N, CA, C and O atoms as a GROMACS GRO file, in nm:
protein
  396
    1MET      N    1  14.248   8.159   9.634
    1MET     CA    2  14.115   8.177   9.685
    1MET      C    3  14.040   8.274   9.593
    1MET      O    4  14.091   8.380   9.558
    2VAL      N    5  13.920   8.236   9.556
    2VAL     CA    6  13.838   8.319   9.468
    2VAL      C    7  13.756   8.414   9.555
    2VAL      O    8  13.689   8.370   9.648
    3PRO      N    9  13.762   8.544   9.524
    3PRO     CA   10  13.684   8.637   9.605
    3PRO      C   11  13.534   8.612   9.587
    3PRO      O   12  13.486   8.576   9.480
    4GLU      N   13  13.464   8.631   9.696
    4GLU     CA   14  13.319   8.613   9.692
    4GLU      C   15  13.258   8.728   9.610
    4GLU      O   16  13.296   8.843   9.629
    5PRO      N   17  13.165   8.697   9.522
    5PRO     CA   18  13.105   8.805   9.443
    5PRO      C   19  13.026   8.899   9.533
    5PRO      O   20  12.965   8.858   9.631
    6LEU      N   21  13.030   9.024   9.497
    6LEU     CA   22  12.954   9.122   9.572
    6LEU      C   23  12.806   9.101   9.550
    6LEU      O   24  12.760   9.079   9.438
    7ARG      N   25  12.734   9.107   9.657
    7ARG     CA   26  12.588   9.094   9.646
    7ARG      C   27  12.530   9.231   9.617
    7ARG      O   28  12.566   9.329   9.682
    8PRO      N   29  12.443   9.238   9.522
    8PRO     CA   30  12.381   9.368   9.494
    8PRO      C   31  12.288   9.407   9.608
    8PRO      O   32  12.228   9.321   9.674
    9LEU      N   33  12.276   9.536   9.630
    9LEU     CA   34  12.179   9.585   9.728
    9LEU      C   35  12.040   9.551   9.679
    9LEU      O   36  12.015   9.543   9.559
   10ARG      N   37  11.951   9.531   9.772
   10ARG     CA   38  11.812   9.511   9.730
   10ARG      C   39  11.768   9.640   9.663
   10ARG      O   40  11.763   9.746   9.725
   11SER      N   41  11.737   9.629   9.539
   11SER     CA   42  11.711   9.748   9.459
   11SER      C   43  11.590   9.827   9.506
   11SER      O   44  11.584   9.948   9.484
   12ASN      N   45  11.495   9.763   9.570
   12ASN     CA   46  11.375   9.835   9.609
   12ASN      C   47  11.375   9.883   9.753
   12ASN      O   48  11.292   9.966   9.788
   13ALA      N   49  11.464   9.835   9.837
   13ALA     CA   50  11.460   9.869   9.980
   13ALA      C   51  11.510  10.009  10.008
   13ALA      O   52  11.437  10.091  10.064
   14LEU      N   53  11.632  10.038   9.970
   14LEU     CA   54  11.690  10.168  10.003
   14LEU      C   55  11.621  10.282   9.929
   14LEU      O   56  11.583  10.379   9.994
   15PRO      N   57  11.604  10.275   9.799
   15PRO     CA   58  11.537  10.386   9.732
   15PRO      C   59  11.396  10.408   9.784
   15PRO      O   60  11.352  10.523   9.796
   16SER      N   61  11.324  10.302   9.815
   16SER     CA   62  11.189  10.316   9.865
   16SER      C   63  11.187  10.387  10.000
   16SER      O   64  11.109  10.480  10.020
   17ALA      N   65  11.272  10.345  10.092
   17ALA     CA   66  11.279  10.409  10.223
   17ALA      C   67  11.324  10.553  10.211
   17ALA      O   68  11.271  10.641  10.278
   18PHE      N   69  11.422  10.577  10.125
   18PHE     CA   70  11.470  10.713  10.104
   18PHE      C   71  11.360  10.802  10.048
   18PHE      O   72  11.343  10.916  10.092
   19CYS      N   73  11.285  10.751   9.953
   19CYS     CA   74  11.176  10.828   9.893
   19CYS      C   75  11.069  10.863   9.997
   19CYS      O   76  11.012  10.972   9.994
   20VAL      N   77  11.042  10.770  10.086
   20VAL     CA   78  10.944  10.795  10.192
   20VAL      C   79  10.990  10.908  10.282
   20VAL      O   80  10.913  10.998  10.315
   21VAL      N   81  11.116  10.904  10.323
   21VAL     CA   82  11.170  11.007  10.412
   21VAL      C   83  11.170  11.143  10.342
   21VAL      O   84  11.133  11.244  10.403
   22VAL      N   85  11.212  11.146  10.217
   22VAL     CA   86  11.214  11.273  10.143
   22VAL      C   87  11.073  11.328  10.126
   22VAL      O   88  11.050  11.448  10.144
   23ALA      N   89  10.978  11.242  10.092
   23ALA     CA   90  10.840  11.286  10.075
   23ALA      C   91  10.782  11.336  10.207
   23ALA      O   92  10.710  11.436  10.210
   24GLU      N   93  10.813  11.267  10.316
   24GLU     CA   94  10.765  11.308  10.448
   24GLU      C   95  10.820  11.446  10.484
   24GLU      O   96  10.745  11.532  10.529
   25ARG      N   97  10.948  11.465  10.464
   25ARG     CA   98  11.010  11.594  10.496
   25ARG      C   99  10.951  11.705  10.410
   25ARG      O  100  10.927  11.815  10.458
   26ARG      N  101  10.928  11.676  10.283
   26ARG     CA  102  10.870  11.775  10.192
   26ARG      C  103  10.730  11.816  10.239
   26ARG      O  104  10.697  11.935  10.239
   27LEU      N  105  10.649  11.718  10.279
   27LEU     CA  106  10.515  11.749  10.328
   27LEU      C  107  10.520  11.834  10.455
   27LEU      O  108  10.445  11.931  10.469
   28LEU      N  109  10.610  11.798  10.547
   28LEU     CA  110  10.623  11.875  10.671
   28LEU      C  111  10.669  12.018  10.642
   28LEU      O  112  10.618  12.113  10.701
   29LYS      N  113  10.766  12.032  10.551
   29LYS     CA  114  10.817  12.165  10.520
   29LYS      C  115  10.710  12.249  10.451
   29LYS      O  116  10.698  12.369  10.479
   30ASN      N  117  10.632  12.190  10.362
   30ASN     CA  118  10.524  12.264  10.296
   30ASN      C  119  10.419  12.309  10.397
   30ASN      O  120  10.372  12.423  10.391
   31LEU      N  121  10.382  12.221  10.489
   31LEU     CA  122  10.286  12.258  10.593
   31LEU      C  123  10.340  12.372  10.678
   31LEU      O  124  10.269  12.469  10.704
   32ALA      N  125  10.464  12.360  10.720
   32ALA     CA  126  10.525  12.465  10.803
   32ALA      C  127  10.532  12.596  10.727
   32ALA      O  128  10.507  12.702  10.784
   33TYR      N  129  10.566  12.591  10.600
   33TYR     CA  130  10.572  12.714  10.520
   33TYR      C  131  10.435  12.780  10.511
   33TYR      O  132  10.424  12.902  10.522
   34HIS      N  133  10.331  12.700  10.490
   34HIS     CA  134  10.196  12.758  10.482
   34HIS      C  135  10.151  12.815  10.615
   34HIS      O  136  10.074  12.911  10.618
   35LEU      N  137  10.196  12.758  10.724
   35LEU     CA  138  10.160  12.810  10.855
   35LEU      C  139  10.241  12.934  10.892
   35LEU      O  140  10.188  13.027  10.954
   36LEU      N  141  10.369  12.936  10.854
   36LEU     CA  142  10.460  13.042  10.899
   36LEU      C  143  10.486  13.150  10.794
   36LEU      O  144  10.517  13.263  10.829
   37GLY      N  145  10.474  13.116  10.667
   37GLY     CA  146  10.496  13.214  10.561
   37GLY      C  147  10.641  13.245  10.532
   37GLY      O  148  10.670  13.345  10.467
   38SER      N  149  10.732  13.163  10.580
   38SER     CA  150  10.875  13.187  10.561
   38SER      C  151  10.946  13.054  10.540
   38SER      O  152  10.924  12.958  10.615
   39VAL      N  153  11.031  13.049  10.439
   39VAL     CA  154  11.108  12.927  10.413
   39VAL      C  155  11.203  12.898  10.528
   39VAL      O  156  11.214  12.784  10.572
   40ASP      N  157  11.272  13.001  10.577
   40ASP     CA  158  11.368  12.981  10.686
   40ASP      C  159  11.298  12.934  10.814
   40ASP      O  160  11.346  12.843  10.881
   41ALA      N  161  11.185  12.997  10.846
   41ALA     CA  162  11.111  12.956  10.966
   41ALA      C  163  11.056  12.814  10.950
   41ALA      O  164  11.054  12.737  11.046
   42ALA      N  165  11.013  12.780  10.829
   42ALA     CA  166  10.962  12.645  10.804
   42ALA      C  167  11.073  12.542  10.822
   42ALA      O  168  11.051  12.437  10.883
   43GLU      N  169  11.191  12.571  10.771
   43GLU     CA  170  11.304  12.478  10.786
   43GLU      C  171  11.340  12.461  10.933
   43GLU      O  172  11.369  12.351  10.979
   44HIS      N  173  11.337  12.572  11.008
   44HIS     CA  174  11.365  12.566  11.152
   44HIS      C  175  11.262  12.478  11.223
   44HIS      O  176  11.298  12.396  11.307
   45ALA      N  177  11.135  12.494  11.188
   45ALA     CA  178  11.029  12.416  11.252
   45ALA      C  179  11.043  12.267  11.221
   45ALA      O  180  11.024  12.183  11.308
   46VAL      N  181  11.076  12.235  11.096
   46VAL     CA  182  11.093  12.094  11.058
   46VAL      C  183  11.213  12.035  11.132
   46VAL      O  184  11.208  11.922  11.179
   47GLN      N  185  11.321  12.112  11.140
   47GLN     CA  186  11.440  12.063  11.211
   47GLN      C  187  11.408  12.038  11.359
   47GLN      O  188  11.450  11.937  11.416
   48ALA      N  189  11.333  12.130  11.420
   48ALA     CA  190  11.295  12.112  11.561
   48ALA      C  191  11.204  11.990  11.578
   48ALA      O  192  11.212  11.920  11.679
   49THR      N  193  11.118  11.965  11.480
   49THR     CA  194  11.030  11.849  11.485
   49THR      C  195  11.110  11.720  11.481
   49THR      O  196  11.087  11.628  11.561
   50TYR      N  197  11.205  11.712  11.388
   50TYR     CA  198  11.287  11.591  11.380
   50TYR      C  199  11.379  11.576  11.502
   50TYR      O  200  11.408  11.464  11.544
   51THR      N  201  11.423  11.686  11.558
   51THR     CA  202  11.503  11.679  11.681
   51THR      C  203  11.419  11.619  11.794
   51THR      O  204  11.467  11.535  11.869
   52ALA      N  205  11.294  11.664  11.805
   52ALA     CA  206  11.204  11.609  11.907
   52ALA      C  207  11.182  11.459  11.884
   52ALA      O  208  11.176  11.382  11.980
   53TRP      N  209  11.169  11.419  11.758
   53TRP     CA  210  11.147  11.278  11.727
   53TRP      C  211  11.268  11.193  11.764
   53TRP      O  212  11.255  11.090  11.830
   54TYR      N  213  11.386  11.237  11.721
   54TYR     CA  214  11.505  11.154  11.742
   54TYR      C  215  11.557  11.157  11.885
   54TYR      O  216  11.640  11.074  11.922
   55THR      N  217  11.511  11.251  11.966
   55THR     CA  218  11.548  11.251  12.108
   55THR      C  219  11.442  11.183  12.195
   55THR      O  220  11.461  11.169  12.316
   56MET      N  221  11.332  11.141  12.134
   56MET     CA  222  11.228  11.068  12.207
   56MET      C  223  11.278  10.926  12.235
   56MET      O  224  11.337  10.862  12.147
   57PRO      N  225  11.255  10.877  12.356
   57PRO     CA  226  11.297  10.739  12.386
   57PRO      C  227  11.233  10.638  12.290
   57PRO      O  228  11.120  10.656  12.245
   58ASP      N  229  11.308  10.533  12.260
   58ASP     CA  230  11.262  10.431  12.166
   58ASP      C  231  11.128  10.369  12.206
   58ASP      O  232  11.044  10.342  12.120
   59ASP      N  233  11.109  10.347  12.336
   59ASP     CA  234  10.984  10.284  12.378
   59ASP      C  235  10.864  10.373  12.348
   59ASP      O  236  10.755  10.323  12.318
   60LYS      N  237  10.881  10.505  12.357
   60LYS     CA  238  10.772  10.596  12.323
   60LYS      C  239  10.747  10.597  12.172
   60LYS      O  240  10.633  10.598  12.127
   61GLN      N  241  10.856  10.596  12.094
   61GLN     CA  242  10.841  10.589  11.948
   61GLN      C  243  10.767  10.462  11.909
   61GLN      O  244  10.676  10.464  11.826
   62ASP      N  245  10.808  10.351  11.969
   62ASP     CA  246  10.747  10.222  11.936
   62ASP      C  247  10.600  10.216  11.975
   62ASP      O  248  10.522  10.140  11.916
   63GLY      N  249  10.560  10.295  12.074
   63GLY     CA  250  10.422  10.294  12.119
   63GLY      C  251  10.327  10.377  12.035
   63GLY      O  252  10.206  10.375  12.058
   64LEU      N  253  10.380  10.449  11.938
   64LEU     CA  254  10.295  10.534  11.854
   64LEU      C  255  10.233  10.452  11.740
   64LEU      O  256  10.302  10.374  11.674
   65ASP      N  257  10.104  10.471  11.719
   65ASP     CA  258  10.037  10.403  11.608
   65ASP      C  259  10.077  10.462  11.474
   65ASP      O  260  10.092  10.390  11.375
   66SER      N  261  10.094  10.595  11.471
   66SER     CA  262  10.127  10.662  11.346
   66SER      C  263  10.236  10.766  11.371
   66SER      O  264  10.205  10.878  11.412
   67PRO      N  265  10.361  10.732  11.346
   67PRO     CA  266  10.468  10.830  11.365
   67PRO      C  267  10.448  10.957  11.282
   67PRO      O  268  10.480  11.066  11.329
   68PHE      N  269  10.395  10.944  11.161
   68PHE     CA  270  10.374  11.063  11.078
   68PHE      C  271  10.272  11.156  11.141
   68PHE      O  272  10.289  11.278  11.138
   69THR      N  273  10.166  11.100  11.199
   69THR     CA  274  10.067  11.183  11.268
   69THR      C  275  10.131  11.256  11.385
   69THR      O  276  10.102  11.373  11.410
   70TRP      N  277  10.218  11.188  11.458
   70TRP     CA  278  10.289  11.252  11.568
   70TRP      C  279  10.377  11.365  11.515
   70TRP      O  280  10.379  11.474  11.573
   71LEU      N  281  10.448  11.341  11.406
   71LEU     CA  282  10.535  11.444  11.348
   71LEU      C  283  10.454  11.567  11.307
   71LEU      O  284  10.496  11.680  11.332
   72VAL      N  285  10.339  11.546  11.244
   72VAL     CA  286  10.255  11.658  11.202
   72VAL      C  287  10.205  11.735  11.324
   72VAL      O  288  10.209  11.858  11.326
   73GLY      N  289  10.159  11.663  11.426
   73GLY     CA  290  10.112  11.729  11.548
   73GLY      C  291  10.221  11.810  11.615
   73GLY      O  292  10.198  11.923  11.659
   74MET      N  293  10.340  11.753  11.624
   74MET     CA  294  10.453  11.824  11.684
   74MET      C  295  10.489  11.947  11.601
   74MET      O  296  10.516  12.054  11.656
   75LEU      N  297  10.490  11.932  11.470
   75LEU     CA  298  10.522  12.044  11.381
   75LEU      C  299  10.423  12.158  11.401
   75LEU      O  300  10.462  12.274  11.409
   76VAL      N  301  10.295  12.126  11.408
   76VAL     CA  302  10.193  12.230  11.429
   76VAL      C  303  10.215  12.299  11.563
   76VAL      O  304  10.205  12.421  11.571
   77GLN      N  305  10.245  12.224  11.668
   77GLN     CA  306  10.272  12.284  11.799
   77GLN      C  307  10.392  12.378  11.792
   77GLN      O  308  10.388  12.488  11.848
   78ILE      N  309  10.497  12.337  11.723
   78ILE     CA  310  10.617  12.420  11.710
   78ILE      C  311  10.585  12.545  11.631
   78ILE      O  312  10.629  12.654  11.667
   79CYS      N  313  10.509  12.532  11.523
   79CYS     CA  314  10.471  12.648  11.442
   79CYS      C  315  10.388  12.747  11.523
   79CYS      O  316  10.409  12.868  11.516
   80ILE      N  317  10.293  12.696  11.600
   80ILE     CA  318  10.211  12.783  11.684
   80ILE      C  319  10.300  12.855  11.785
   80ILE      O  320  10.283  12.975  11.807
   81GLY      N  321  10.393  12.784  11.845
   81GLY     CA  322  10.486  12.848  11.939
   81GLY      C  323  10.568  12.957  11.873
   81GLY      O  324  10.588  13.063  11.931
   82LEU      N  325  10.614  12.932  11.751
   82LEU     CA  326  10.691  13.034  11.679
   82LEU      C  327  10.604  13.155  11.645
   82LEU      O  328  10.649  13.269  11.656
   83LEU      N  329  10.480  13.129  11.605
   83LEU     CA  330  10.390  13.240  11.572
   83LEU      C  331  10.357  13.323  11.695
   83LEU      O  332  10.349  13.446  11.687
   84GLU      N  333  10.338  13.258  11.808
   84GLU     CA  334  10.306  13.330  11.932
   84GLU      C  335  10.425  13.407  11.985
   84GLU      O  336  10.409  13.514  12.044
   85SER      N  337  10.545  13.355  11.965
   85SER     CA  338  10.663  13.419  12.022
   85SER      C  339  10.720  13.528  11.932
   85SER      O  340  10.799  13.610  11.978
   86SER      N  341  10.683  13.529  11.806
   86SER     CA  342  10.740  13.626  11.713
   86SER      C  343  10.632  13.684  11.622
   86SER      O  344  10.620  13.644  11.506
   87PRO      N  345  10.554  13.779  11.675
   87PRO     CA  346  10.447  13.835  11.593
   87PRO      C  347  10.497  13.913  11.471
   87PRO      O  348  10.420  13.934  11.377
   88THR      N  349  10.623  13.955  11.470
   88THR     CA  350  10.674  14.028  11.354
   88THR      C  351  10.687  13.938  11.232
   88THR      O  352  10.680  13.986  11.119
   89GLN      N  353  10.705  13.808  11.253
   89GLN     CA  354  10.714  13.715  11.140
   89GLN      C  355  10.584  13.708  11.064
   89GLN      O  356  10.583  13.684  10.943
   90THR      N  357  10.473  13.729  11.134
   90THR     CA  358  10.344  13.714  11.069
   90THR      C  359  10.281  13.847  11.032
   90THR      O  360  10.165  13.851  10.992
   91ALA      N  361  10.354  13.956  11.045
   91ALA     CA  362  10.300  14.086  11.007
   91ALA      C  363  10.258  14.083  10.861
   91ALA      O  364  10.334  14.040  10.774
   92GLY      N  365  10.137  14.129  10.837
   92GLY     CA  366  10.088  14.131  10.700
   92GLY      C  367  10.013  14.006  10.660
   92GLY      O  368   9.950  14.004  10.555
   93HIS      N  369  10.018  13.902  10.742
   93HIS     CA  370   9.944  13.780  10.712
   93HIS      C  371   9.812  13.782  10.787
   93HIS      O  372   9.808  13.817  10.905
   94THR      N  373   9.706  13.747  10.719
   94THR     CA  374   9.577  13.735  10.784
   94THR      C  375   9.541  13.588  10.791
   94THR      O  376   9.607  13.503  10.731
   95ALA      N  377   9.435  13.559  10.863
   95ALA     CA  378   9.395  13.419  10.877
   95ALA      C  379   9.366  13.356  10.741
   95ALA      O  380   9.391  13.237  10.721
   96GLY      N  381   9.316  13.434  10.648
   96GLY     CA  382   9.288  13.381  10.514
   96GLY      C  383   9.413  13.337  10.442
   96GLY      O  384   9.409  13.241  10.364
   97HIS      N  385   9.524  13.405  10.466
   97HIS     CA  386   9.649  13.366  10.400
   97HIS      C  387   9.711  13.243  10.463
   97HIS      O  388   9.776  13.164  10.394
   98VAL      N  389   9.691  13.226  10.592
   98VAL     CA  390   9.752  13.113  10.662
   98VAL      C  391   9.679  12.984  10.626
   98VAL      O  392   9.742  12.881  10.604
   99LEU      N  393   9.548  12.990  10.620
   99LEU     CA  394   9.471  12.869  10.590
   99LEU      C  395   9.456  12.863  10.445
   99LEU      O  396   9.394  12.770  10.393
   0.00000   0.00000   0.00000
């Protein structure tokens, strides 16, 4: 019996999807960093955002017109919550530095 030849992966599918996810995460992390002023706090906010996304029921995810818009909105809410709960993180930052 001759083994069936391996089919190559679609060269454009996986890298393209991966690039989109990486770019999305980078944008979210940059936004969080500019809002929070800390790399660690930004990473925490992005992780919390993705946790909220992946724990959302599928029917709610499917009902969203723009998942990226939802992710940005959730990230901003999380950042605001972090800023309100921990004023020491923002010591020394003025509104001009945040925006």
